[in-house]
N, C-alpha and C positions, 0 to 999 in steps of 0.2 A: 519621548513620553509626552512632552508638551503638545505635540501635534496629534498623537494618537489615543491617549488614554482619556477618552471622552465618553459620555453616556451613550447608550444604545440609540442608534438612528440619528445621532447628532452629527453635523458635518465636522470634518477635520479642522482644527484650529489653524489659523495662519498667523505667523509672527508679524509685528510691525516692521518698518524698514530698518530701524537700527538693529533689532534682534536678528533680522534676516541677514544683514551684512555680517554680523558677528558670527552667526552660525556657519556661513559659507567660508569665512576667513579662517576659522580656527576650530570648528566643531570636531573634526576627526582627530586632531592632535590632542585637544583637551580630553576627549573621550578615552583615547589610548593611554594617556598619562594619569588621568585623575580617577578612574574607576577600576575596581577589581573585576575580574572576569565573572565572579559570582553575582555581583550587583548588576553587571551588564546583562547577564542572562535573565535575571529577574525582570529587568525592564523590557528586554526583548520579548519575553513571554507575554507581557501585557500588550505590547504594541502589535505583535504578530497575531494575537487573538482578538484584536479590537475591530469594530465594524469599519473603521477607516483605514484598514491595513494597506489597501492598494495605493491610496494617495500618500500615505506616510512612507511606504517603502520606496516609492518614486522619489520622495523628498530626501530620504536618507541616502539614496544612491547619488543624487545630485550634490548633496553636501559632503559626500565622502565618508559618512559614518557607517553605511551598510557594510562596507569592506572591512571595517574594524570589528563590527559586531559579529560578522560571519568568519572571522579569523582569516581573512584574505581570500575566502572562497565566495561563490555566488555570482550573480550577474554583474557585468561591468558597463552596460549601456542601457538606455531606457527602452530600446526596442528588442531587448533580449527575450529569447524564448521563455525563460523562467517567469518573466513578468507578464507575458501574454497568458501563460498557464495560470498564474496567480489571479488575473482578472477573470479567467474562466471559472476557477474554483469559487470565486466570490459571487458569480452570477448564477443564482439558484434557478434551476429549470422548473417549469410548471406543467401540469398535465392539461388535457383538452378543456377541462372544466375550470381552469385557473387555479387549481389547488396546488400548493407547493409539494413537490415530490419528496416524500418523507426521507428517502435514502440520501438525499443531497442536502437536507435542511441543516445539518450540523457540520461544523468543521472545527478542528482544533488548531492551536498555534503550531503544534509540531507538524501538522500536515502542511501549513504554509512554509515552515522551515525546510521541510523535505523537498518541496518544489523549488525553493530558492537554491538548494544544494544539489539538484538533480543532475547537473552536468559536471560536477566535481569528479575528477578521476577517482576510480575505486581505491587506488593505492594511496590517495591523499585524504580520503574522506574520514577514515578512522582518526587520523591526526587532528583534522578540523573539529570533529565531535569532542575529542578530549580537550582541545584548546578552548572550546566554548564552555566546558564544564557541564556537558549534558549528563543527566542521570543515566544509569544503565538502561532503563526501559526506553527513554527517549532516544538514546544512541542506537539501540537495537532497532527501533522503529525506523529511524532515518536510514540506517545501513540496509535494512531489508527492502524498503520501498523506493529507494532511489535506483535500485537495480532491476532490470527487466520490466520496467513500468509499462512498456508497450506490449508485453507478451500477454495476450489474453486468449482464452478459448473462443472458439466460434459458438455463438449462442445456440446453434442447431446441434452441436455436439454435446448431448446431455451428460455422458460420463465425464468428459473433461470439465464441464461447468461445475459438476458436483465435486470433483477433486479440487478444482481451483477454490471453490467455496470453503471446503473443509480445511484446505491448507492455509487459507487466510485467517481462519478462526474469528476472533473478535475484531480483527482488523479489516474484515471483508468490506464494509461500506466505505471505510476510509480509503482502501485501495481502489475501489470503484470511482470514488470522487477524484482521486489523484490521476487515475488513468484517463478519466473523461476530460479533465482539465488539460492534461498533457496532449491528448489527442486533438482537442480544439486548437491548442496553440500551434500544432504542427500543420494544420490545414489552412490554406489561404482563403477559403470560402466555406460558407455553411454547407454548400452542396457536396463538398469534398471531405466532410468530417466523418469519414468511415469509422474511425476508432471510437469517436463519441457515440455514434449510432450503435456500435457493437456493445459498448458499455450499457447503454440504455436498454438494449434487448436482454442483456444478461441480468440487469437489475429487475426488469419487469418479470423475468422468469423466477428469480430466487425469492421475490417478495410473495409469490403465490405458494411456496413450498411449506410443508410442515416444519415446525420449529426444529424437530429432531433431525431433519435433513440438512440443516445449516451447519450444525456441529455434532454430527452423530457420535454416539458412544460406541466404542468397539464391542462387537458381539462375541468375538473369539478371544477368550482369555488364554494365557499361557498354559495353565493346567489342563484346560479342555483340549487344547491342541496336543499337548504332550500325551495325554491319555488316549486320544483318538489316533495318533500316528506312531507313538513309541519312539519318536525322534530324540536324539540326545539334547540335553538342555541348551548347549551352546548353539544349536541350530534353530532354536525356537524363536529368537528375537527376529531373525530375518523372515521366517514364515509368518509370524504374527503381523509384521509390517505388510506383507503381501496380502494376507487375508483381510486386513482392514482396507487396503486399497480396493480389493475386489468388492467388499461390502459397500463402500462409498460409490464406486464407479457404477455398480449394478443397482444401487438404491435398495439394498436389502435391509429389512427391519426385524428379521427373526433369525435366530441362530440355525434353525432347521434348513433355511435356504442356503446357508454356507456349507452345511454338511456334505451336500452333493458335490461341491467344488473341491473339498479338502483333499481327497486322494490325488487328483491330478495336480493340484497346486503344490502339494508336498513333494510329489515326485519331480516336478519341474524345479522346485527350490533346491532339492538335494543334488540335482545334476548341474546346477548353475554355479559359476565361480562366485567367490565371496563378494566381489565388487559389483555383481549384477544383482541389485537389491531394489526391486520395485517398491515404492511406498507412496503415501499421500504427500505430495510436494508440488510446489510450483515456482518456477517452470519445471516441467517434467523432464527427468533424465531419459535417456534412450530406453532403459528398462521399463520405466513407468509408462512411457509413451506407447510401448509395445502392448502393455496390458490395456491401456485405454482404447487403442485401435481394435483389440479383440472384443472388448465390451461393447463398443459402438457397432461393430459388425454384427454381433449377436443380437443386439437390441433392434437393429433395422431389418433382421432376417424374419 
């Protein structure tokens, strides 16, 4: 906190020689023994959300306190992939006119935490989140966005981009920021930053969409599907998921457009096994990917 909780745009504070020696000698031990997990999390939120987060995280790593704060998880060396990604996250891109790209202008402390925990094995991550005393919402964010971070749709595949966007919901731009930073960290040079370029292309595309295309409301209600198909109530949930996927993938804004698809979709759903359930999700399951390929093929024909 001494290093990082400073006013906006101010440089990170540096301790004098005596404090520097004391920190390096005993900081991790004192932190582990003297602070509750709740207090530690409160301070971590301020540090990870500060303008000086990159410098402070490097210092915490060298002092041994980062390992304590992250409950034994996170980067172990200063050239770790997670720290390169953090530097990329904090480097805001600008467009050709020098204006800050709006989608990348904000970042939250939990995004920084997610990058630091990105290489924690999935079977350990839940335990780490509980040890850190994360709230349910923060825990869900970390668990969701540390997985499949590099799985992105091709910007030219409009149905997949729309489904990715709808699946991310309010986390869309946070996910794009994280994926861009992770992609930059993976690339040895700017010319090889294919993932970052893919994120930029997706971002440019979705920023031009209608607002109701980012988080579209489902047009096909359960009662309408039941009255139109006569299906038993227990089959409606699966069909409703499929109809919403078709709506999003094909960029439909009126229920009349769905009516033409309903008979074929209902017949397909009735003939499919229960575990074959296409829906708006990312990354897509095999069943969802099949619907996306069909929508893309029809859109290009």
